[in-house]
All heavy atoms as an XYZ file, in Angstrom:
779
protein
N       5.157    -12.736     -1.929
C       4.161    -12.877     -0.899
C       2.906    -13.459     -1.534
O       2.438    -12.947     -2.524
C       3.823    -11.536     -0.262
C       5.000    -10.703      0.137
S       4.572     -9.459      1.353
C       5.140    -10.283      2.806
N       2.408    -14.494     -0.974
C       1.255    -15.155     -1.578
C      -0.068    -14.769     -0.924
O      -1.111    -15.248     -1.327
C       1.444    -16.668     -1.504
O       1.540    -17.069     -0.160
N      -0.060    -13.919      0.060
C      -1.286    -13.542      0.759
C      -2.163    -12.670     -0.132
O      -1.679    -11.761     -0.799
C      -0.932    -12.794      2.045
C      -2.136    -12.439      2.866
C      -1.749    -11.799      4.169
C      -3.011    -11.481      4.939
N      -2.737    -10.877      6.216
N      -3.449    -12.960     -0.123
C      -4.424    -12.154     -0.856
C      -5.048    -11.145      0.103
O      -5.251    -11.444      1.273
C      -5.511    -13.045     -1.448
C      -4.992    -14.060     -2.444
C      -4.459    -13.412     -3.708
O      -5.028    -12.460     -4.212
N      -3.363    -13.929     -4.222
N      -5.351     -9.979     -0.401
C      -5.917     -8.914      0.411
C      -7.276     -8.509     -0.142
O      -7.461     -8.450     -1.353
C      -4.997     -7.689      0.411
C      -3.621     -7.980      0.922
C      -2.600     -8.285      0.051
C      -3.356     -7.968      2.283
C      -1.322     -8.562      0.513
C      -2.089     -8.245      2.765
C      -1.066     -8.546      1.879
N      -8.193     -8.183      0.761
C      -9.501     -7.680      0.343
C      -9.341     -6.312     -0.298
O      -8.415     -5.564      0.038
C     -10.431     -7.592      1.549
N     -10.239     -5.984     -1.207
C     -10.197     -4.676     -1.860
C     -10.381     -3.579     -0.822
O     -11.217     -3.675      0.075
C     -11.290     -4.581     -2.915
C     -11.226     -3.303     -3.717
C     -12.223     -3.282     -4.864
O     -12.952     -4.257     -5.063
O     -12.263     -2.257     -5.546
N      -9.585     -2.533     -0.943
C      -9.654     -1.399     -0.026
C     -10.787     -0.478     -0.476
O     -10.934     -0.196     -1.668
C      -8.303     -0.629      0.001
C      -8.379      0.566      0.934
C      -7.172     -1.565      0.405
N     -11.595     -0.038      0.489
C     -12.713      0.860      0.238
C     -12.461      2.183      0.962
O     -11.753      2.221      1.972
C     -14.021      0.248      0.771
C     -14.332     -1.125      0.243
C     -14.644     -1.132     -1.238
O     -15.255     -0.197     -1.762
N     -14.224     -2.178     -1.929
N     -13.057      3.269      0.478
C     -12.864      4.571      1.115
C     -13.300      4.574      2.579
O     -12.652      5.195      3.416
C     -13.600      5.664      0.342
C     -12.941      5.995     -0.974
C     -13.538      7.220     -1.635
O     -14.077      8.094     -0.977
N     -13.431      7.290     -2.949
N     -14.351      3.860      2.900
C     -14.836      3.802      4.280
C     -13.825      3.167      5.229
O     -13.894      3.398      6.440
C     -16.142      3.015      4.362
C     -17.307      3.754      3.723
O     -17.162      4.955      3.426
O     -18.359      3.127      3.521
N     -12.912      2.374      4.703
C     -11.921      1.693      5.547
C     -11.083      2.678      6.355
O     -10.617      2.350      7.441
C     -10.976      0.830      4.705
C     -11.667     -0.361      4.082
O     -12.800     -0.695      4.508
O     -11.081     -0.965      3.170
N     -10.899      3.864      5.843
C     -10.043      4.844      6.505
C     -10.754      5.577      7.645
O     -10.119      6.336      8.366
C      -9.497      5.854      5.486
C      -8.787      5.185      4.347
C      -9.298      5.234      3.066
C      -7.616      4.480      4.556
C      -8.655      4.602      2.014
C      -6.968      3.835      3.513
C      -7.492      3.904      2.245
N     -12.047      5.332      7.794
C     -12.822      5.980      8.848
C     -13.320      4.987      9.894
O     -14.028      5.364     10.802
C     -14.046      6.687      8.255
C     -13.829      8.069      7.723
S     -13.020      8.280      6.265
C     -13.714      8.836      4.911
N     -12.975      3.708      9.755
C     -13.469      2.667     10.655
C     -12.679      2.636     11.954
O     -11.466      2.807     11.968
C     -13.373      1.296      9.989
C     -14.377      1.067      8.911
C     -14.264     -0.333      8.370
C     -15.258     -0.555      7.251
N     -15.100     -1.863      6.652
N     -13.409      2.364     13.018
C     -12.795      2.132     14.327
C     -13.381      0.841     14.864
O     -14.595      0.660     14.871
C     -13.107      3.284     15.294
C     -12.459      4.568     14.898
C     -13.171      5.531     14.201
C     -11.136      4.805     15.202
C     -12.571      6.724     13.823
C     -10.520      5.987     14.829
C     -11.242      6.952     14.140
N     -12.528     -0.040     15.315
C     -12.998     -1.300     15.857
C     -13.409     -2.264     14.758
O     -13.318     -1.972     13.578
N     -13.868     -3.433     15.173
C     -14.292     -4.432     14.206
C     -13.118     -5.096     13.521
O     -11.992     -5.113     14.023
N     -13.381     -5.642     12.359
C     -12.348     -6.329     11.598
C     -11.293     -5.345     11.102
O     -11.606     -4.220     10.715
C     -12.991     -7.049     10.409
C     -12.073     -8.020      9.731
C     -12.787     -8.818      8.652
O     -13.914     -9.274      8.915
O     -12.213     -8.954      7.560
N     -10.069     -5.784     11.122
C      -8.948     -4.925     10.700
C      -9.007     -4.678      9.190
O      -9.019     -5.631      8.407
C      -7.638     -5.637     11.056
C      -6.464     -4.737     11.122
C      -5.364     -5.387     11.949
N      -4.295     -4.448     12.110
C      -3.165     -4.498     11.427
N      -2.932     -5.483     10.600
N      -2.253     -3.567     11.603
N      -9.021     -3.415      8.759
C      -9.102     -3.109      7.322
C      -7.886     -3.643      6.559
O      -6.773     -3.708      7.081
C      -9.129     -1.580      7.266
C      -9.459     -1.129      8.641
C      -8.994     -2.200      9.566
N      -8.115     -3.993      5.317
C      -7.044     -4.601      4.528
C      -5.885     -3.641      4.261
O      -4.754     -4.090      4.090
C      -7.574     -5.176      3.218
O      -8.033     -4.169      2.370
N      -6.131     -2.332      4.251
C      -5.012     -1.422      4.012
C      -3.979     -1.526      5.132
O      -2.780     -1.372      4.896
C      -5.472      0.031      3.792
C      -5.769      0.833      5.027
C      -4.777      1.602      5.635
C      -7.035      0.839      5.596
C      -5.044      2.347      6.767
C      -7.314      1.581      6.727
C      -6.313      2.335      7.311
O      -6.573      3.069      8.431
N      -4.431     -1.820      6.358
C      -3.487     -2.008      7.459
C      -2.707     -3.312      7.292
O      -1.518     -3.380      7.597
C      -4.217     -1.996      8.809
C      -4.809     -0.653      9.219
C      -5.612     -0.801     10.507
C      -3.728      0.400      9.376
N      -3.361     -4.334      6.780
C      -2.675     -5.596      6.494
C      -1.654     -5.403      5.372
O      -0.562     -5.969      5.418
C      -3.693     -6.676      6.126
C      -4.638     -7.010      7.249
C      -5.797     -7.875      6.813
O      -5.866     -8.318      5.676
N      -6.723     -8.109      7.721
N      -2.003     -4.597      4.394
C      -1.073     -4.292      3.302
C       0.126     -3.524      3.853
O       1.274     -3.839      3.520
C      -1.785     -3.506      2.174
C      -2.816     -4.405      1.477
C      -0.773     -2.944      1.178
C      -3.755     -3.674      0.543
N      -0.124     -2.539      4.712
C       0.979     -1.802      5.327
C       1.889     -2.739      6.109
O       3.125     -2.632      6.021
C       0.457     -0.702      6.250
C      -0.056      0.512      5.542
C      -0.346      1.661      6.491
O      -0.760      1.424      7.653
O      -0.148      2.814      6.063
N       1.304     -3.661      6.863
C       2.101     -4.633      7.624
C       2.988     -5.462      6.701
O       4.169     -5.684      6.978
C       1.204     -5.577      8.429
C       0.505     -4.895      9.589
O       0.890     -3.759      9.952
O      -0.446     -5.508     10.130
N       2.423     -5.914      5.594
C       3.185     -6.731      4.640
C       4.300     -5.923      3.991
O       5.392     -6.444      3.768
C       2.256     -7.304      3.570
O       1.368     -8.231      4.147
N       4.023     -4.653      3.697
C       5.064     -3.798      3.119
C       6.209     -3.600      4.107
O       7.385     -3.668      3.731
C       4.478     -2.436      2.725
C       3.538     -2.426      1.534
C       2.896     -1.054      1.373
C       4.264     -2.835      0.265
N       5.864     -3.394      5.367
C       6.901     -3.198      6.384
C       7.706     -4.480      6.580
O       8.927     -4.425      6.742
C       6.283     -2.721      7.687
C       5.779     -1.281      7.571
S       5.086     -0.621      9.071
C       6.542     -0.476     10.075
N       7.042     -5.615      6.525
C       7.748     -6.894      6.640
C       8.697     -7.087      5.451
O       9.855     -7.463      5.617
C       6.733     -8.035      6.688
C       7.343     -9.396      6.831
C       6.285    -10.484      6.847
O       5.151    -10.243      7.309
O       6.613    -11.594      6.388
N       8.207     -6.801      4.261
C       9.022     -6.945      3.057
C      10.206     -5.983      3.077
O      11.305     -6.328      2.635
C       8.151     -6.698      1.816
C       8.745     -7.005      0.457
C       9.107     -8.490      0.342
C       7.765     -6.635     -0.643
N       9.994     -4.801      3.627
C      11.044     -3.786      3.675
C      12.025     -3.932      4.822
O      13.007     -3.203      4.900
N      11.765     -4.841      5.738
C      12.734     -5.091      6.791
C      12.350     -4.630      8.176
O      13.207     -4.514      9.039
N      11.083     -4.362      8.425
C      10.599     -3.927      9.746
C      11.305     -2.656     10.211
O      12.170     -2.123      9.527
C      10.756     -5.042     10.787
C       9.850     -6.203     10.545
N       8.497     -6.134     10.719
C      10.115     -7.466     10.125
C       7.964     -7.301     10.424
N       8.917     -8.128     10.058
N      10.917     -2.159     11.363
C      11.544     -0.984     11.957
C      11.552      0.221     11.041
O      10.658      0.418     10.215
N      12.587      1.013     11.170
C      12.719      2.247     10.389
C      12.818      1.932      8.897
O      12.175      2.594      8.075
C      13.952      3.054     10.862
C      14.196      4.242      9.968
C      13.768      3.506     12.305
N      13.590      0.919      8.534
C      13.723      0.559      7.118
C      12.399      0.099      6.528
O      12.047      0.461      5.405
C      14.779     -0.532      6.940
C      16.175     -0.040      7.210
O      16.444      1.151      7.156
N      17.068     -0.955      7.541
N      11.666     -0.706      7.293
C      10.373     -1.180      6.820
C       9.384     -0.046      6.642
O       8.628     -0.012      5.668
N       9.383      0.892      7.569
C       8.490      2.039      7.474
C       8.856      2.924      6.287
O       7.973      3.398      5.560
C       8.504      2.840      8.777
C       7.385      3.840      8.826
O       6.217      3.490      8.661
N       7.734      5.097      9.045
N      10.126      3.138      6.070
C      10.567      3.946      4.923
C      10.186      3.265      3.616
O       9.725      3.922      2.666
C      12.077      4.171      4.989
N      10.342      1.942      3.567
C       9.971      1.186      2.369
C       8.472      1.288      2.119
O       8.035      1.531      0.993
C      10.397     -0.279      2.519
C       9.983     -1.133      1.370
C      10.644     -1.059      0.155
C       8.922     -2.022      1.492
C      10.262     -1.847     -0.922
C       8.530     -2.818      0.429
C       9.201     -2.731     -0.776
N       7.676      1.119      3.175
C       6.218      1.222      3.061
C       5.836      2.588      2.486
O       5.063      2.683      1.536
C       5.557      1.026      4.419
C       4.052      1.291      4.388
C       3.492      1.524      5.756
C       4.042      2.794      6.322
N       3.219      3.647      7.098
N       6.405      3.646      3.050
C       6.097      4.999      2.571
C       6.488      5.182      1.111
O       5.747      5.783      0.329
C       6.792      6.035      3.444
C       6.204      6.119      4.832
O       5.067      5.727      5.061
N       6.993      6.611      5.777
N       7.652      4.659      0.742
C       8.117      4.759     -0.649
C       7.162      4.037     -1.602
O       6.810      4.556     -2.666
C       9.518      4.164     -0.767
C      10.057      4.161     -2.178
C      11.347      3.364     -2.327
O      11.922      2.920     -1.311
O      11.757      3.178     -3.486
N       6.716      2.834     -1.219
C       5.844      2.044     -2.092
C       4.456      2.667     -2.217
O       3.885      2.687     -3.305
C       5.727      0.605     -1.579
C       7.006     -0.202     -1.653
S       7.739     -0.302     -3.311
C       9.064      0.889     -3.186
N       3.929      3.198     -1.126
C       2.612      3.837     -1.182
C       2.678      5.074     -2.080
O       1.788      5.318     -2.890
C       2.092      4.163      0.241
C       0.812      4.974      0.187
C       1.862      2.879      1.027
N       3.761      5.831     -1.983
C       3.934      6.995     -2.867
C       4.110      6.559     -4.325
O       3.527      7.158     -5.224
C       5.112      7.839     -2.422
C       4.805      8.647     -1.181
C       5.682      9.868     -1.095
C       5.354     10.676      0.115
N       4.259     11.604     -0.074
N       4.890      5.520     -4.529
C       5.098      5.009     -5.889
C       3.776      4.529     -6.495
O       3.562      4.651     -7.700
C       6.120      3.868     -5.866
C       6.589      3.322     -7.199
C       7.234      4.420     -8.053
C       7.586      2.201     -6.973
N       2.890      4.045     -5.648
C       1.583      3.561     -6.105
C       0.586      4.694     -6.342
O      -0.507      4.459     -6.836
C       1.016      2.569     -5.094
N       0.953      5.926     -5.960
C       0.082      7.055     -6.269
C      -0.342      7.925     -5.112
O      -1.055      8.913     -5.309
N       0.055      7.608     -3.888
C      -0.300      8.442     -2.738
C       0.418      9.778     -2.851
O       1.618      9.824     -3.108
C       0.061      7.740     -1.434
C      -0.156      8.581     -0.217
C       0.797      9.004      0.642
C      -1.392      9.107      0.273
N       0.226      9.757      1.635
C      -1.110      9.850      1.440
C      -2.708      9.048     -0.171
C      -2.103     10.503      2.170
C      -3.692      9.702      0.558
C      -3.387     10.411      1.709
N      -0.311     10.866     -2.653
C       0.257     12.204     -2.829
C       0.352     12.991     -1.531
O       0.817     14.119     -1.536
C      -0.582     13.017     -3.833
O      -1.929     13.079     -3.343
C      -0.551     12.382     -5.207
N      -0.098     12.411     -0.435
C      -0.087     13.132      0.836
C       1.292     13.170      1.459
O       2.148     12.339      1.181
N       1.485     14.131      2.327
C       2.734     14.252      3.057
C       2.670     13.479      4.359
O       1.709     12.767      4.642
N       3.685     13.661      5.175
C       3.799     12.928      6.439
C       2.644     13.224      7.392
O       2.275     12.377      8.202
C       5.130     13.251      7.105
N       2.057     14.401      7.305
C       0.980     14.769      8.222
C      -0.413     14.624      7.604
O      -1.405     14.988      8.226
C       1.177     16.203      8.720
C       2.480     16.446      9.489
C       2.607     17.912      9.868
C       2.549     15.560     10.721
N      -0.487     14.089      6.402
C      -1.766     13.894      5.726
C      -2.261     12.486      6.005
O      -1.562     11.514      5.728
C      -1.618     14.086      4.197
O      -0.977     15.328      3.935
C      -2.968     14.053      3.516
N      -3.464     12.380      6.540
C      -4.023     11.050      6.790
C      -4.686     10.514      5.531
O      -5.090     11.281      4.649
C      -5.060     11.088      7.927
O      -6.189     11.849      7.492
C      -4.471     11.691      9.194
N      -4.823      9.207      5.476
C      -5.520      8.595      4.342
C      -6.971      9.049      4.290
O      -7.542      9.197      3.209
C      -5.455      7.073      4.426
C      -4.053      6.511      4.394
C      -3.679      5.516      5.280
C      -3.109      6.964      3.487
C      -2.399      4.972      5.256
C      -1.827      6.445      3.457
C      -1.474      5.446      4.342
O      -0.215      4.917      4.325
N      -7.567      9.315      5.457
C      -8.961      9.761      5.512
C      -9.140     11.148      4.891
O     -10.236     11.484      4.444
C      -9.457      9.767      6.953
N      -8.076     11.940      4.846
C      -8.164     13.268      4.237
C      -8.229     13.195      2.710
O      -8.754     14.107      2.073
C      -6.972     14.127      4.653
C      -7.026     14.552      6.108
C      -5.772     15.284      6.524
O      -4.678     14.714      6.514
N      -5.923     16.542      6.898
N      -7.683     12.131      2.143
C      -7.699     11.927      0.689
C      -8.049     10.473      0.399
O      -7.239      9.723     -0.163
C      -6.331     12.249      0.093
C      -5.919     13.694      0.254
C      -4.609     13.961     -0.405
N      -4.191     15.324     -0.132
C      -2.984     15.778     -0.371
N      -2.067     14.987     -0.873
N      -2.684     17.035     -0.096
N      -9.255     10.057      0.761
C      -9.580      8.637      0.661
C      -9.550      8.071     -0.760
O      -9.141      6.929     -0.957
C     -10.976      8.536      1.281
C     -11.535      9.910      1.206
C     -10.366     10.838      1.290
N      -9.952      8.859     -1.750
C      -9.953      8.349     -3.126
C      -8.528      8.066     -3.601
O      -8.268      7.050     -4.253
C     -10.644      9.339     -4.061
N      -7.609      8.952     -3.270
C      -6.204      8.771     -3.649
C      -5.624      7.564     -2.912
O      -4.925      6.736     -3.504
C      -5.385     10.046     -3.343
C      -3.913      9.839     -3.650
C      -5.927     11.228     -4.135
N      -5.942      7.448     -1.629
C      -5.433      6.332     -0.828
C      -5.969      4.997     -1.332
O      -5.217      4.021     -1.438
C      -5.794      6.543      0.637
N      -7.246      4.943     -1.657
C      -7.852      3.710     -2.170
C      -7.142      3.272     -3.446
O      -6.800      2.099     -3.601
C      -9.368      3.904     -2.420
C      -9.920      2.835     -3.341
C     -10.115      3.900     -1.116
N      -6.922      4.200     -4.355
C      -6.257      3.858     -5.615
C      -4.848      3.331     -5.367
O      -4.437      2.328     -5.965
C      -6.221      5.061     -6.557
C      -7.580      5.400     -7.105
O      -8.457      4.548     -7.216
N      -7.788      6.663     -7.436
N      -4.108      3.981     -4.491
C      -2.735      3.559     -4.207
C      -2.712      2.171     -3.574
O      -1.958      1.286     -4.019
C      -2.045      4.574     -3.294
N      -3.520      1.957     -2.551
C      -3.515      0.659     -1.878
C      -4.031     -0.460     -2.768
O      -3.523     -1.586     -2.713
C      -4.302      0.718     -0.565
C      -3.485      1.263      0.558
C      -3.685      2.548      1.020
C      -2.486      0.498      1.150
C      -2.922      3.063      2.055
C      -1.711      1.011      2.181
C      -1.925      2.287      2.634
N      -5.006     -0.187     -3.615
C      -5.501     -1.241     -4.497
C      -4.498     -1.573     -5.600
O      -4.449     -2.710     -6.064
C      -6.880     -0.891     -5.046
C      -7.962     -1.138     -4.013
O      -7.858     -2.059     -3.198
N      -8.992     -0.320     -4.024
N      -3.677     -0.612     -5.999
C      -2.582     -0.930     -6.932
C      -1.590     -1.877     -6.265
O      -1.147     -2.856     -6.867
C      -1.879      0.344     -7.376
C      -2.647      1.138     -8.389
C      -1.850      2.348     -8.893
N      -2.707      3.185     -9.686
C      -3.100      4.408     -9.349
N      -2.679      4.953     -8.234
N      -3.896      5.085    -10.125
N      -1.241     -1.562     -5.038
C      -0.313     -2.426     -4.300
C      -0.940     -3.799     -4.092
O      -0.282     -4.832     -4.257
C       0.070     -1.790     -2.945
C       0.875     -0.507     -3.180
C       0.862     -2.772     -2.085
C       1.076      0.339     -1.946
N      -2.214     -3.828     -3.741
C      -2.945     -5.076     -3.499
C      -2.879     -6.010     -4.714
O      -2.769     -7.221     -4.561
C      -4.409     -4.739     -3.166
C      -5.269     -5.940     -2.816
C      -6.706     -5.498     -2.574
N      -7.376     -5.062     -3.763
C      -8.002     -5.854     -4.619
N      -8.053     -7.142     -4.422
N      -8.598     -5.356     -5.680
N      -2.923     -5.439     -5.906
C      -2.880     -6.246     -7.130
C      -1.549     -6.981     -7.297
O      -1.519     -8.111     -7.740
C      -3.087     -5.357     -8.367
C      -4.479     -4.923     -8.594
C      -4.538     -4.086     -9.867
C      -5.898     -3.484    -10.072
N      -5.934     -2.614    -11.254
N      -0.456     -6.308     -6.980
C       0.863     -6.874     -7.296
C       1.574     -7.505     -6.102
O       2.451     -8.348     -6.289
C       1.785     -5.821     -7.953
C       1.207     -5.368     -9.282
C       2.028     -4.635     -7.047
N       1.219     -7.133     -4.894
C       1.933     -7.618     -3.712
C       1.955     -9.150     -3.591
O       3.006     -9.719     -3.279
C       1.352     -6.971     -2.455
C       2.117     -7.171     -1.153
C       3.573     -6.714     -1.280
C       1.437     -6.413     -0.017
N       0.840     -9.842     -3.863
C       0.886    -11.308     -3.744
C       1.823    -11.986     -4.750
O       2.209    -13.133     -4.558
C      -0.560    -11.739     -3.995
C      -1.378    -10.531     -3.700
C      -0.510     -9.359     -4.096
N       2.211    -11.278     -5.785
C       3.025    -11.865     -6.852
C       4.521    -11.647     -6.673
O       5.310    -12.144     -7.467
C       2.599    -11.278     -8.203
C       1.128    -11.486     -8.512
C       0.653    -10.661     -9.682
O       1.472     -9.973    -10.326
O      -0.556    -10.694     -9.947
N       4.927    -10.888     -5.661
C       6.344    -10.547     -5.493
C       6.899    -11.167     -4.216
O       6.145    -11.500     -3.302
C       6.572     -9.020     -5.483
C       6.059     -8.383     -6.761
C       5.937     -8.372     -4.264
N       8.224    -11.288     -4.182
C       8.854    -11.837     -2.977
C      10.015    -10.981     -2.478
O      10.572    -11.271     -1.430
C       9.323    -13.270     -3.228
O      10.213    -13.316     -4.321
N      10.360     -9.929     -3.227
C      11.447     -9.052     -2.797
C      11.025     -7.591     -2.958
O      10.132     -7.280     -3.757
C      12.729     -9.272     -3.641
O      12.478     -8.828     -4.982
C      13.180    -10.725     -3.629
N      11.685     -6.704     -2.224
C      11.383     -5.273     -2.391
C      11.600     -4.795     -3.826
O      10.811     -4.001     -4.345
C      12.355     -4.585     -1.427
C      12.655     -5.606     -0.396
C      12.628     -6.926     -1.122
N      12.636     -5.303     -4.463
C      12.939     -4.884     -5.836
C      11.837     -5.311     -6.796
O      11.477     -4.567     -7.710
C      14.287     -5.461     -6.291
C      15.480     -4.925     -5.531
C      15.645     -5.537     -4.129
O      15.134     -6.657     -3.873
O      16.259     -4.867     -3.283
N      11.312     -6.521     -6.608
C      10.223     -7.000     -7.464
C       8.981     -6.132     -7.305
O       8.309     -5.814     -8.285
C       9.875     -8.458     -7.140
C      10.898     -9.449     -7.601
C      10.544    -10.879     -7.194
O       9.526    -11.097     -6.500
O      11.310    -11.785     -7.562
N       8.679     -5.747     -6.074
C       7.514     -4.895     -5.840
C       7.715     -3.529     -6.473
O       6.821     -3.009     -7.149
C       7.243     -4.740     -4.342
C       6.055     -3.839     -3.998
C       4.764     -4.330     -4.639
C       5.892     -3.715     -2.497
N       8.882     -2.970     -6.290
C       9.186     -1.655     -6.873
C       9.003     -1.709     -8.394
O       8.345     -0.845     -8.982
C      10.619     -1.253     -6.516
C      10.954      0.189     -6.819
C      12.345      0.556     -6.323
N      12.343      0.759     -4.859
C      12.950     -0.044     -3.973
N      13.611     -1.106     -4.389
N      12.895      0.223     -2.688
N       9.553     -2.729     -9.029
C       9.448     -2.868    -10.487
C       7.995     -3.080    -10.921
O       7.546     -2.512    -11.915
C      10.325     -4.013    -10.985
C      10.303     -4.214    -12.480
C      10.713     -2.980    -13.289
O      11.596     -2.226    -12.846
O      10.136     -2.777    -14.382
N       7.253     -3.888    -10.173
C       5.848     -4.142    -10.514
C       5.033     -2.852    -10.437
O       4.178     -2.607    -11.303
C       5.280     -5.204     -9.584
N       5.290     -2.035     -9.439
C       4.555     -0.778     -9.309
C       4.943      0.216    -10.405
O       4.104      0.950    -10.918
C       4.751     -0.165     -7.928
C       4.072     -0.914     -6.782
C       4.469     -0.323     -5.445
C       2.558     -0.882     -6.943
N       6.208      0.232    -10.769
C       6.660      1.090    -11.866
C       5.964      0.663    -13.161
O       5.471      1.517    -13.915
C       8.203      1.052    -12.008
C       8.646      1.665    -13.319
C       8.858      1.768    -10.832
N       5.898     -0.649    -13.403
C       5.245     -1.151    -14.614
C       3.749     -0.817    -14.619
O       3.204     -0.426    -15.642
C       5.424     -2.673    -14.748
C       6.791     -3.076    -15.222
C       7.088     -2.599    -16.639
O       6.462     -1.679    -17.185
N       8.066     -3.196    -17.259
N       3.110     -0.978    -13.475
C       1.683     -0.668    -13.356
C       1.448      0.803    -13.667
O       0.487      1.162    -14.343
C       1.220     -0.993    -11.938
C      -0.141     -1.626    -11.865
C      -0.038     -2.925    -11.092
C      -1.075     -0.708    -11.175
N       2.346      1.649    -13.172
C       2.232      3.096    -13.409
C       2.396      3.395    -14.906
O       1.647      4.188    -15.471
C       3.294      3.824    -12.595
C       3.052      5.289    -12.427
C       4.078      5.857    -11.458
C       3.667      7.210    -10.969
N       4.584      7.739     -9.973
N       3.377      2.771    -15.545
C       3.595      2.972    -16.982
C       2.383      2.532    -17.795
O       1.989      3.197    -18.747
C       4.815      2.184    -17.455
C       6.136      2.791    -17.071
C       7.263      1.949    -17.602
C       8.606      2.454    -17.145
N       9.708      1.570    -17.600
N       1.798      1.398    -17.418
C       0.662      0.863    -18.156
C      -0.600      1.683    -17.981
O      -1.493      1.628    -18.817
C       0.385     -0.587    -17.738
C       1.494     -1.518    -18.175
O       2.271     -1.203    -19.068
N       1.585     -2.661    -17.532
N      -0.688      2.451    -16.893
C      -1.892      3.255    -16.660
C      -1.786      4.644    -17.263
O      -2.755      5.402    -17.228
C      -2.184      3.350    -15.165
O      -1.199      4.098    -14.513
N      -0.635      5.002    -17.804
C      -0.480      6.334    -18.407
C      -1.022      6.396    -19.802
O      -1.297      5.627    -20.513
C       1.005      6.755    -18.420
C       1.624      6.964    -17.046
C       3.094      7.340    -17.208
C       0.911      8.049    -16.291
């Protein structure tokens, strides 16, 4: 995917109206890469968790904005460089290894 995304900020999770926050654009791209529908949603959830999100199904990003920002910005770094779900998964695994 060659699309560039704006850096995600903590305030993005509390915005209503106006310009669409980049984390939503990132989620859309993840769902597209994962195959839309149920498969795309499952892929999106897997990638956000792999990137560092620790919340459960009922936890909103606004409840843990610092964790969400870190996860989405990790994805933002590598998403434009990949074209398959496997490439994204590997890129996130490598990013995680390099940050330890």
